[in-house]
N, C-alpha and C positions, 0 to 999 in steps of 0.2 A: 462754335467750338473748334479748337485747333489743337496742335500739339502743345505739350508742356514739359520742358526740360527741367532739370534740377535747378539750374540758374534762374530760369523764369519763375519757378515756384518760390525760391528764396527771395527774389527781388519783390515779388508781389506780397509775400508774407510780411516783409519789412514795412511795406506801404500800408498794410491793413491790420497792424497790431491791435488797433482799437476795437476791431470787430470781435476779437477773442474775448476781450473784457466784457463786451455787451453780452456775448453768449454765456460767459461764466455767471453773470448776474441774473440769468433767466430763472424765475421760480419754477419753471417746468423742467429744468435739467434733472435728469435721473441720477439717483444716488448709488445704485448698485448694478447698473447696466453700462455696457460700453456704447459710447455715442461719439459722433465726430466732434473734434475740438471746435470746429466751425464748418459751415457748409453742409454738404450732403453725404450720407452714408447709405450704401445698399448691401449687396451680397457679401457674406463672409467668404474669404478666399484663402488658399494655401495653408490651411490649419495643420499644425503639426507640433510635436514636442521633440526637442533635441537636447541632450545633456541636461535634462531636468527643467528646461525652459520651454514654456508654451509660447508659440508664435501665432498670433491672430492677426491676419491681414484682412483687409476689407476694401470694397469699392468705395472710392473717396473722390468727391469733387470739392476741393477745399475752399472755393470762393463763391459757390452758388448754392443756396439752399434748395433750389429747384433742379439741381443737377447740372452737369457740364462735362468737360473732359475728365475722364476717369483715370485716377492713379490707384496704386495700392497703398492705403494707410497701414499702419503697423503698431500693434500693441504687443507687449510681452508680459508674462507673469510666471511665477513659480508656484503660487498658491491660490490664485483666483481671488485674492483679497488685495494684494499689493501689485499694482500695474505700473508699467512704464510706457509713455507715449513717445514713439520714435518718429523721426522724419520719414516721409513716404519711402517705401521699399522699391517701388517701380514707378517710373515716369513714362509718359507718352512721348518718347524722345527718339523714335526710330521710324524709318520709312514704313515698317510693317505694323506699327501700332500708333500711328500719328493721330488718330482720332479717338484714342482711348485704350488703356490697358484694361481689358475686360476680364471676365471671371475665369478662374482657373484653380488649380489645386497643387498640393505638395505630396510627393512620395519619398519616404525616407528609407534608405537602405545602406548598410555598411558605413554609417556616419555621414552620408552625403544626402542632402536634400535636393531632389529633382523637382523643379517648378515647371508646370505647363500652364499656359493661359492663352486666351484669345486676344490677338491684336486686331483692333477694329480700324478699318480704313473706309471712309466714305468719299467717293469720287464725285463730289457735287458738280464739278465742271463738265461732266459727261452728259450728253443730250439724252441718253437712255437711263439716267439714274431714276430708279423708281422705289428705292428703299428695300425692295424684296428680292427681285430676280436679277437686277442689273445695277452696276455702279457701286458695288460694295465688296470689300474684301474681308474675309474672316480667316485670319492667319493663326495657325497653331504654332506657338513659340515655346522654346525650352531653354532653360539655363539651370545651373547648379549652384549650390552654396553649402559651405560647411558649418556656418554659424547662424544663418538666417538674417544676416545684416548686409553682407556684401555678396555679390554674385558674379559669375562668369559672364562673358558676352552673350547677348541674346542670339539664339539660333532659330532660323525658320525651319520648322518641321514639315508643315503642310500648308498649302494655300488652296484657293478655290478649285484650281485645276486638278488637285489631288483627291478631291472628294468625288463621289459618283456624279455622273453627268446630269442626272435628273434632280440634283439638289438646287434649292434656291441659294441665295447668298446668306442664309441664316444657318450656320453651322458653328457651334461654339461650346464653351464650358467644359474643357477636357478634365477627366478624372481617371486615375490609374488604379487598376485592380490586378493583383498577381495571383496566378493559379498554375500549379504544377510546373513551376520554373519559367513560365512565360508571362509576359506583361500584356495587359489589355487596356486600351484607352477607349473610354466611352465618350461620345460627343452628342449633345442634343442637336436636333436638326429639323428642318422643314423642307419638304420637297417642292418641286415646281407646281404641283397640284394642291399645295397647302395641306399636306398630311404630316402630322408630327411623327417622328421616329427617332430611333437610337442607332447611331453608327458605332461599330466596334472595330477597332484596329488592334493588330497584334505585333509584338516586337520581342526579340530575344536580348536586346541590349539597351533599350530605352532611347535609342537614336533613330533607327530605321523602322518605319511602321508600314504595315501592309493591311489593306482592308480585309477584315476577317468575316464580318457579318453585319446585317442590318435587321433590327427588330422593331416591330410596330404592332399596333392593334387597330382593327378597322374602326373608322369614325371616332377616333379618340383625340380630338384637338388638332390644330393646325401647326403647332410648334411644341417640342419638348425641350424645356430649358433645364440647366443645372442638374444633370444626371449624377447620381452617387450610387455606385454598385459595390456591395460588400457582403461578406458572409457573417452571420450572427446566429448562434444557437444551432449550427449545422445547416442553416438554410441560406439561400442567396436572396438578397433583397435589392430592389431598384427603387431608390427614392428619386423623384423627379418632379418638375413643375410644368405640367401641360397647360397650354393656352388654348382657349376656344372650346372648353367643355360647356355643355348646356346644363343650366340649373334644373334640378329635379327635386322637388320638395325642399328638404333642408340641406341637400347635397349641392356642392359646387356653387355656392351663393356668391363667392367673391368673383371679381373680374377675371382673375387667374387663380389656378389651384396649385396646391402642393400636397403630394401624398406618396404612396408607395404600393408596390405589388411584390409578392413573392414571385421569384422567377425560377421556374424549373428549366434548366439549361444544360444541354449535353455539349461539352466543349469539343467532343470528337465528331458527333453527327450534326451538330448545330440545330438539333430539334429543340424547340422551346415552347413554353406555355406560361402566360401570365395569370396570376390569381386576380381576384376582384380588386380594383383600385380602392384604396382607403385614404381619406384625407388625414394628414398628420395633425392638423390644427384647425379648430372650428371657429377661430376668432376672425377679426377683421384685418389684422396686421401680421402676416406671416408668409414668407416666401423664400425661395432659393436657399434652403438649408444645405449645410455641408457637414460631414462627419469625418472623424479620424480616430485612429487607435493611439492612445497615449502609452507611456512606458509602463503603466500598471495593467495594460490590457483592456482598459475601458474604451468603449466606443462613445465618444463625446460629440455632440452636435450643437452647432449654433445655427440660428436662422436669422434672416432679416426681419426685424419687427417693423415692417412697412409693406407697401403694396403699390406696384406701378399702375398708373392709369386708373386709380380708384376714383369713384364718384364722391368720396369724402376727403377731408383735408386735415393737415396739421397746422392750420393757420397760426395758432399762438406761437409755435416755435419758428415758423418761417419768418414771421415778423421780426424775430430776434436774430435771424441769420443762420439758422441751422435746421436740420430735419433728419429724423429717423434714429434708430438704435439697433443693436443686436439683442436677441433674446438672451435670457439666462442660458448658460451652458447646461445642456441636458445629457444625461447618460441614457443611451438606448439599450433596452433589453428586449429579447424576443421570447414569446411564449405562445405556443400553438399557432405559429405563423402570424402573430400580431405584434406590432412594435409598441412597446411601452416607453414613455418618456418621463424621466424624473430629474429635477435639478440635481446637479452633482453635489456630493456631500460637503464639499468645501464651503458652499453657501451658508451652512449652519454656523460657520465662524463669525458671521455678521450678527448673530442673534444677541440681543441685549436683554432688556427687561422682559419678563415672562408673565403672562396672564392665563388663568385657567378657570373655567366654569362649566356648568351644564348649559345646554342650549336654552332651557327655560329661564335660567337666571342670568343670561348674558347681558352685560352692560358694556358699552363702548369704553375701553380702557384709556382712550385718548392718546394713542401712539402716533397720531399725526398722519403724515403723507406716505410713510414708508414702513411697511410691516409685512409679516407673514401670518396667515390665519389658517389653522387646521381644524376642520369640522368633521367629526366622526359620528355617523348616525347609527343608533342602536338597531333601527330597521328603516328600510327605504320608505319615505313618505314625502308628500309635497312640502316644499320649503322655498324661501327666497332669502338672498343675501344682497343688501343694497349698500353700495359704496358711494359716499359723497353726494347722495341723491342724484347721481349721474349715470350709474351703471347698476343693473340688477341682474343677478343670476337666479333664475327661477325654474323650479321643477314641478310639473303637474302630475307626475306619476308615469308619464310616458315620453315627454319631450323636455329636454334641458335646454333652456334658452338664455342667451346673454342679450339684454336689451339696453339701449343707450338713450339718454336724453340729449339736451342741447350740448353738453360737454363732449359728445361724440363727434361733433362737427360734421354731421352728415351720416355717421354710422347709425344704423337702425337696429336690426336684430339678426342674430345667428343662432343656430340650434342643432340638436342631434337627437334622434330617437334613441332611448336608452331604457332598458327594463328596470334597472334599479340604480340608485346612487348611494354608494356606501361611504364615500369620504370625498372631501374637497380640500385641496391645498392651494390657497390663494396668496399671490404675491402682489402687493400694491407698492408701486414705486413712483411717487409724485404724479407723473402723467402716463403711467402704463399699468396694465393688469395682465398677469399670467395666471391662469386657473387650471390646475391639474386635477383631473377627475378620476376617481377609482384607481388610485395608485399609478396614475399616468396613462390610463387606458385611452383617454383623449384629453385634449388641451384646448383652451380658449386664450388667445393672445390678442391684445388690443391696446391702442393708445386711447386715453380719455383725459379730458382737461376740466379740472374743477376750479370754480371761482369762490365758492363758499368755504366754510369751516370743514375740515376733514371729519368724516363720520362713517360709521359702519353699524348696520343693524341686521338682525336675523329674525325671521319669522318661520316657524316650523311646526308641523302637525305631530311629528314624532319626537322621540327623545334622543339625546346624544350629548357629546361634549365638544367644547371649544377650547383650543389652545392658541394663544397669540404671542408673537415676539415682536418687539420693536427691532428694526434692523438698522445697523450702522451702514455708513457709506464705504464703498471700496476706496482705496487710496490710489491716487494717480500722480505719478512723478514725470515731469518732462525730462526725457533722456537727452 
């Protein structure tokens, strides 16, 4: 992997036009999720809305379905139904990001978008290169834009020597939070003793930054990635992706986790306390989410519907030259210190034919590979919902489990202890599942690959109702 300038990208794109056609014809392409035109997608980046336009950037390796030099891909939309696919926004074309334009965020103020991201440099030619503590630069870079399409020259804000001396070379993923007229940048980090932590910097002008604080929890992973600090419902939340947590029962079953804590933090005394860590998503494919405030005041979050270093695969799409997608955009709400996630209301514009029945009288309406299913239970009781004979969501009265067959390509089962299940809202999109439980109290997101005829069936001991909608595709235009 090396640098990739705009000219290099355009030349290679011209050479590999045929690959895009192969990807387009893949029957596993998703209909209402954002996915790479070709190659690899991972973290959502730089999410923002300016002058009514939503900008959705993402980690993008355009020529390798298994990953490669990272750029920032770019989609825009005004309504989450009609999208435009733009040329990459950021290229790995500078001394300080030559091995990849890594994750970052956007902060909008007074009509100006401030982008901050991590420029990755790997000094493979150094004798002491060890991936972790030596031979790697993690550069925090800043530039601005008024329209989200063009930007000022990249500016180096901080590099390894600016971080605390006991940091490893893993410091990345800047996110900006404003409080009482001051700006705070949070960075995920790993120290030389492999303890995960959060670095917090402070600025009065978004240009000059001073180390303000460092936050951590004892024995809580070796690296904290993709921190997102925000206020919601009068409380401060930290969403982050810790690596190195030990699985306990149904908790922390993925190779890496993503979740949140309420953070009680005094910006004057710097006294702080974390609440209990809670996983945001209990499925197999969910990592590195990022949220932003839109112009309506909603906090909207996208996640990467994928997982690095997982023991399972997406072999069917890799064979076609692409991999991964973003989750549905979710609105975050807070209640009693708990984050609820629900698909934004614009998704309902995709609804087409409607089907309704009682659970007892349910019969598959034949909506194919893309639909929304809402199951409301009159009382909580054991049930199971099986999709395409490949994925089963089952509740036994105490544990809700998502179980996979061969179509999971190595995915086995995930679960959560739950006292009662009141409702399920399930989105099936060709090769993905997103299941929202109890009005978004928890979620299961996963890829699943079916080879037979699409089908869905329900078995339940209690009464209730089922509503289903066939879902249309989002529209994508090449800009």
